[in-house]
N, C-alpha and C positions, 0 to 999 in steps of 0.2 A: 509412915514418914513423909510420903508424897502429899498426903492429905494435910498434914501440919504445915508443910512448906506452902501449899496453895492458900490455906487459910491465912497464914502470915503475910503472904504477898498481897492478898485482897485487903487485909487490914492496913497494910502500909500504903497501898494505893489510895484507899479511902481517906486515910489521914492526910496524905499529900494533897488531894483535891480539896478537902475541907479547909485546909490551912491557906489555900490560895485565893479564897473569895475575898472581894473587896469589903472593907468596913466603912462606916460612915465618917471616918476621920481622915481619909486619904486626901491627897492634894487634888484629885479630880472631882471631888464632891463640893459643889457650889451651894448646897443647901445650908440654910441657917447662918449665913455670913453676917455677923453683927458689927461690921465696921462701917464707918461713914462712907457714903458713896453718892455719886451723881448719877441719876437715871432720868432720861436717857443721856448717854454720852454723845457729843457731837460726832457726826459721821467721819470727820477728818481724823479723829483720834482712834476710831475703832480699828483694830488689827494688831499685828505682831510687830513690836519694836525691840531692837536689840543692840547691845554693844558687843563687839567681837574684837579681840586683840590677840596677837601672837608676836613675841619678840624673843630674841636670843642671839648668841654668837654664831651658831651654825643652826639655822632654823629648821631646815628640812633637807634630808638627803633623798631625792626623788628615786634614784635607782634602788637604793636599799629599803626605802619606805620607813625610815626612822627619823627621829628628832633628837637633837643634842642641845643641852644647855638652853632650854627654852622656858618661857612663861606663856601660858595660855589663859584666856579669860573670856567668859561669856556671861552676860546678864540680859535677860529678855523678859518683857511683859506682854502678855496677850490682853488687850483691853477689849472687853465685850460691851455691846450696846447698853446692857442693863447695869453697867458700872462695876461688874465683877472683873477680877483680874486673875491671871495665872502667872506666877513668877517662876522662872527657871534660871538656874545659874550653875557655873562650873569654873573652878580655878584649879590650875595645875602648874607645877614646877618640876622640871626634869633637869637635874644637875649632876654631872659626873656619874651617871648610871643609877641615880636614886630618883624615884618619882614620888611626889607628894601631891595629892589631889583632894578636892571636896566638891560635891555637887548637891544641889538642893532643888526642891520644888515646893511651891506653896500656892494657896489661893487667898484672895483678899478682895480689895476694892480700890477704886480710884475716886478721888473727891476733887472737884474743880470748884474753886472759890475765887471769882473774879479772874485775875490773871495767874493765880497760883494753882499748883497741882500737887496732890499728895497720893502716894501709894501706901495702902495700909495692908499689912500681912495679917490674915485671920488665923491660919493654921498651915502646917506643912511638915516636911521632914527633910533630913539631910543624911548623906553618907560620906565617908571619907576613906582615904587609904589606910587609916588606922583602924577603922571599924566599918566594914562593908554592910553591916546591918542598918536598916533605916532607923533613925532616931527622930522622934517627934520634937518639934520646937517647944521649948519651955516658955513660961510666961514672960520672960525678959526679951524674947524674940518674936513676940506677936503683939498686935494692937492691945492696949494703947502704948506699949513700950517700944514697938517697932513700927516706925513710919518713915518713909523717905519723902521729904517735903522739899519743894522747890518754889521760890518766890515768883518765878515767871516761867512761861512756856510759850512756844509758838511752833508752827509747822514751817519748815524751810527746806534747805538742802545742805548736805554735808560737802566736804571739799571735793568729792568725786561726782557731785551733781545728783546724788540719790536723795529721795524724799526722807526727811528726818524730823524727829521730835526733838527740839532743842530746848533744854531746860537750864535754868540758872538758879543757884542757891543764894542764900542771903549774903555770902561773901563775894558774889560776882563770878564764882566758878561756873563754867559752862560744861554741860554734859550733852552728848549727842547720841540719841538712839535712832538707828537706821530702820526704815520700814522694811520688813521682810517679805 
């Protein structure tokens, strides 16, 4: 009986380790990204840029370490010198004891064309409070169907004086990504 137990334990352990290895489709794999890109990217754009926001009626109870009725948001791009990008995002809502969230990670590229900038998603995955198993993006969520394009961009500062990538879409809406 002990022998059967140990054989089963070894088999379970081996199965666990073999299922943990990375595959070629994960968000960390920059190989074979077939999206438009600029290479090399100007030094001023290389780095981590992010939008971070939190709002709510009772945002944070420091002594208890809890949040109430809040909305949290994060969207960040790591722009590499070779034009590849890593996109990470997180959205969460906590209302009256119920939490709903989604987080994602993807790789892709950045393309500069004159004064415009575009972020192209090549592949990635997401998880959510409904399904904590990673789901790969479908064809409607990757290039050529998924691109975030802005008609202009420049490096400046945000309202707090932090270095920022300021982008503007065709409708004149401005978005500010802060250097991390």
